[in-house]
C-alpha positions as CSV (number, residue, x, y, z in Angstrom):
1,X,28.6,-28.6,-18.4
2,X,30.8,-27.3,-21.2
3,X,30.2,-23.6,-20.5
4,X,31.6,-24.0,-17.0
5,X,35.0,-25.0,-18.4
6,X,35.6,-21.3,-19.2
7,X,35.3,-20.4,-15.5
8,X,39.0,-21.0,-14.6
9,X,39.7,-18.1,-12.2
10,X,38.9,-18.5,-8.5
11,X,37.6,-15.4,-6.7
12,X,36.9,-11.7,-7.5
13,X,35.6,-9.0,-5.2
14,X,33.5,-6.2,-6.6
15,X,33.3,-3.1,-4.5
16,X,29.8,-1.7,-5.3
17,X,30.0,2.0,-4.5
18,X,27.9,5.1,-5.3
19,X,30.8,7.2,-6.3
20,X,31.9,10.8,-5.8
21,X,32.9,13.6,-8.1
22,X,34.9,15.2,-5.3
23,X,36.2,12.4,-3.1
24,X,36.7,9.6,-5.6
25,X,40.1,8.9,-4.3
26,X,38.6,7.7,-1.0
27,X,37.2,4.7,-2.9
28,X,40.6,4.0,-4.5
29,X,42.1,4.0,-1.0
30,X,39.4,1.5,0.1
31,X,40.2,-0.6,-3.0
32,X,43.9,-0.7,-1.8
33,X,42.9,-1.8,1.7
34,X,40.7,-4.6,0.4
35,X,43.5,-5.8,-2.0
36,X,46.0,-5.8,1.0
37,X,43.6,-7.9,3.1
38,X,42.5,-10.3,0.4
39,X,45.7,-10.8,-1.8
40,X,44.3,-14.0,-3.3
41,X,41.3,-12.1,-4.8
42,X,41.2,-9.8,-7.8
43,X,39.4,-6.5,-6.9
44,X,37.1,-4.5,-9.1
45,X,35.3,-1.2,-8.5
46,X,31.8,-0.3,-9.7
47,X,29.9,3.0,-9.3
48,X,26.1,3.4,-9.5
49,X,26.0,7.2,-10.0
50,X,25.7,8.0,-13.7
51,X,26.8,11.6,-13.0
52,X,30.0,10.4,-11.4
53,X,30.6,7.9,-14.2
54,X,30.1,10.6,-16.9
55,X,32.4,13.0,-15.0
56,X,35.2,10.5,-14.6
57,X,34.9,9.6,-18.3
58,X,35.5,13.2,-19.2
59,X,38.7,13.0,-17.2
60,X,39.7,9.9,-19.1
61,X,38.9,7.6,-16.2
62,X,36.7,4.8,-17.4
63,X,34.6,3.0,-14.8
64,X,31.4,1.0,-15.1
65,X,28.2,0.4,-13.1
66,X,27.5,-2.9,-11.3
67,X,25.7,-4.7,-14.1
68,X,28.5,-3.8,-16.5
69,X,31.2,-4.8,-14.1
70,X,29.6,-8.1,-13.2
71,X,29.3,-8.9,-16.9
72,X,33.0,-8.2,-17.4
73,X,34.0,-10.3,-14.3
74,X,31.8,-13.2,-15.5
75,X,33.3,-13.0,-19.0
76,X,36.8,-13.1,-17.4
77,X,35.9,-16.5,-16.0
78,X,35.7,-16.1,-12.2
79,X,33.9,-18.9,-10.5
80,X,33.2,-17.0,-7.3
81,X,32.3,-13.3,-7.1
82,X,31.7,-11.3,-3.9
83,X,29.8,-8.0,-4.3
84,X,30.7,-5.8,-1.4
85,X,27.9,-3.4,-0.5
86,X,29.7,-0.1,0.1
87,X,26.5,1.5,1.5
88,X,26.1,2.8,5.1
89,X,22.5,1.6,5.4
90,X,20.6,-1.3,3.7
91,X,18.1,0.9,2.0
92,X,17.4,1.7,-1.7
93,X,21.0,1.6,-3.1
94,X,21.6,-1.7,-1.3
95,X,18.2,-3.1,-2.5
96,X,19.2,-2.3,-6.1
97,X,22.5,-4.1,-5.6
98,X,20.7,-7.2,-4.3
99,X,18.3,-7.2,-7.2
100,X,21.2,-7.0,-9.7
101,X,23.1,-9.9,-8.0
102,X,19.9,-12.0,-7.9
103,X,19.3,-11.3,-11.6
104,X,22.8,-12.4,-12.6
105,X,22.6,-15.5,-10.5
106,X,19.7,-16.6,-12.8
107,X,21.9,-17.0,-15.8
108,X,25.6,-16.7,-14.7
109,X,27.4,-20.0,-13.9
110,X,29.5,-18.1,-11.4
111,X,28.6,-18.2,-7.7
112,X,27.8,-14.5,-7.0
113,X,27.2,-13.4,-3.4
114,X,26.6,-10.0,-1.9
115,X,27.6,-8.7,1.5
116,X,25.5,-6.8,4.0
117,X,25.5,-3.0,4.0
118,X,27.8,-1.5,6.6
119,X,25.2,-0.7,9.4
120,X,23.0,-3.7,9.1
121,X,23.5,-5.8,12.3
122,X,22.4,-4.4,15.6
123,X,25.6,-5.3,17.4
124,X,28.0,-3.8,14.9
125,X,25.8,-0.7,14.5
126,X,25.7,-0.2,18.3
127,X,29.4,-0.6,18.8
128,X,30.3,1.7,15.9
129,X,27.9,4.5,16.9
130,X,29.0,4.3,20.6
131,X,32.6,4.4,19.6
132,X,32.1,7.3,17.2
133,X,30.1,9.3,19.7
134,X,32.8,8.8,22.3
135,X,35.5,9.9,19.9
136,X,33.9,13.1,18.7
137,X,32.0,14.4,21.7
138,X,33.2,17.5,23.4
139,X,32.1,18.7,26.8
140,X,29.4,21.4,26.6
141,X,29.0,21.0,22.9
142,X,25.9,19.4,21.4
143,X,26.2,16.9,18.5
144,X,23.9,17.2,15.5
145,X,24.2,14.0,13.5
146,X,22.9,14.4,9.9
147,X,21.9,11.3,8.0
148,X,21.5,11.5,4.2
149,X,18.3,9.6,4.4
150,X,16.1,7.8,1.9
151,X,13.1,9.2,0.1
152,X,11.1,6.0,0.4
153,X,9.4,5.1,3.7
154,X,8.4,1.5,2.7
155,X,11.9,0.1,2.5
156,X,12.8,-2.6,5.1
157,X,16.3,-1.2,5.6
158,X,14.9,2.0,6.9
159,X,14.8,0.4,10.4
160,X,18.6,0.7,10.5
161,X,18.3,4.5,10.0
162,X,15.7,4.7,12.7
163,X,17.8,2.6,15.1
164,X,20.9,4.7,14.5
165,X,19.0,8.0,15.0
166,X,17.3,6.7,18.2
167,X,20.4,5.2,19.7
168,X,22.4,8.3,19.2
169,X,19.8,10.4,20.9
170,X,19.3,7.8,23.6
171,X,23.0,7.7,24.7
172,X,23.2,11.5,25.3
173,X,20.8,14.3,26.1
174,X,22.9,16.6,23.9
175,X,22.7,14.4,20.8
176,X,20.3,15.4,18.1
177,X,19.6,13.9,14.6
178,X,18.0,14.9,11.4
179,X,18.3,14.0,7.7
180,X,19.1,15.8,4.4
181,X,16.5,14.0,2.2
182,X,14.7,11.4,4.4
183,X,12.7,11.3,7.6
184,X,12.8,14.4,9.8
185,X,14.7,16.5,7.2
186,X,16.5,19.5,8.5
187,X,14.5,22.0,6.5
188,X,11.2,20.8,8.1
189,X,12.4,20.5,11.7
190,X,15.0,23.2,12.1
191,X,12.8,25.6,14.1
192,X,11.9,22.8,16.6
193,X,15.6,21.8,16.7
194,X,16.7,25.3,17.5
195,X,14.0,25.5,20.2
196,X,15.2,22.3,21.8
197,X,18.8,23.5,21.8
198,X,17.8,26.8,23.4
199,X,15.7,25.0,26.0
200,X,18.9,23.1,27.0
201,X,20.8,26.3,27.1
202,X,23.2,25.0,24.5
203,X,25.7,27.5,23.1
204,X,27.9,25.3,20.9
205,X,26.9,22.7,18.3
206,X,29.0,20.5,16.1
207,X,27.6,18.9,13.0
208,X,28.5,15.3,12.2
209,X,27.8,14.3,8.6
210,X,26.9,10.7,8.5
211,X,28.1,10.4,4.9
212,X,30.4,7.7,3.4
213,X,32.5,10.4,1.6
214,X,32.4,14.2,2.0
215,X,31.3,15.1,-1.4
216,X,28.8,17.8,-2.6
217,X,26.5,17.2,0.3
218,X,29.3,18.1,2.7
219,X,30.5,21.2,0.8
220,X,27.0,22.5,0.2
221,X,24.4,21.2,2.6
222,X,26.5,20.8,5.7
223,X,28.1,24.2,5.3
224,X,24.6,25.8,4.7
225,X,23.2,24.2,7.9
226,X,26.3,25.3,9.8
227,X,25.8,28.9,8.6
228,X,22.1,28.8,9.6
229,X,22.8,27.5,13.0
230,X,25.5,30.1,13.5
231,X,22.8,32.7,13.7
232,X,21.8,31.3,17.1
233,X,24.8,29.2,18.2
234,X,28.5,28.7,17.8
235,X,28.2,26.0,15.1
236,X,31.0,24.0,13.5
237,X,31.4,20.9,11.4
238,X,33.1,18.1,13.4
239,X,36.9,17.9,13.0
240,X,38.1,14.8,11.2
241,X,39.4,12.0,13.4
242,X,41.5,10.6,10.5
243,X,44.3,12.1,8.4
244,X,41.8,13.7,6.1
245,X,40.8,17.4,6.4
246,X,37.1,16.4,6.0
247,X,35.0,13.9,7.9
248,X,34.4,10.7,5.9
249,X,32.8,7.5,7.3
250,X,34.8,5.5,4.7
251,X,38.1,6.4,6.4
252,X,37.0,5.4,9.9
253,X,38.9,2.2,11.0
254,X,35.7,0.6,12.4
255,X,33.8,1.1,9.1
256,X,36.7,-0.4,7.2
257,X,36.8,-3.4,9.6
258,X,33.1,-4.0,9.1
259,X,33.5,-3.9,5.3
260,X,36.4,-6.4,5.5
261,X,34.5,-8.6,7.9
262,X,31.4,-8.7,5.7
263,X,33.6,-9.7,2.7
264,X,35.3,-12.5,4.7
265,X,31.9,-13.7,5.9
266,X,30.8,-14.3,2.3
267,X,34.1,-15.9,1.3
268,X,33.7,-18.3,4.2
269,X,30.2,-19.2,3.1
270,X,31.7,-20.2,-0.3
271,X,33.3,-23.1,1.5
């Protein structure tokens, strides 16, 4: 096929991220890590948040969403393209990513594959959550894990959120979970949550944001929840276990390892 002669470059990796107005540098650090681990691939960043894209454009930093980035990478002539899903759970953002890749595969001559979201497989999710809980738990301090959540209950990937929440509560009597915008949102269950904490005679609570990067939700929602809980308990936001001053999933070595492993898995499938 004549058109295929223009596909002369081998492999590209597209990191498909949501984006952050405040913690954008965390994605750039991830890009560097991926470049270091896959030196034979060219790396591209895409962001799905239009608010982030507009904000970056005002600063003179031009980035594109996933369809635009895939169109550019296809035009550059890459035969093989791996789209890395930089999403914690395989819910709505991940589904949109899959739909975009499937759409491009209908007309692009490139071989485009997408990775799993970070917490997709039972084994990796279990090991990660167990390791995280062990690292951040403090004696006589309850853990409140706050998941961003998804507004739609019919998505298949919601099982991963359910499993994460149930597993965390299962492994410790002083682990509690809620969401910001999904199932069991804090605003709806806070009274019952406070009641359960008081029943267990808990005096101290640490909040663990289950967010990829600590953007506006961290600065606004987590702080607001901490302040509310401080009316009854000694509440804090968990101390970072990385070099950052805030707690970001994207900086955790096990999260980075899962992202790299998922990319390698798709490269291996290319043959």
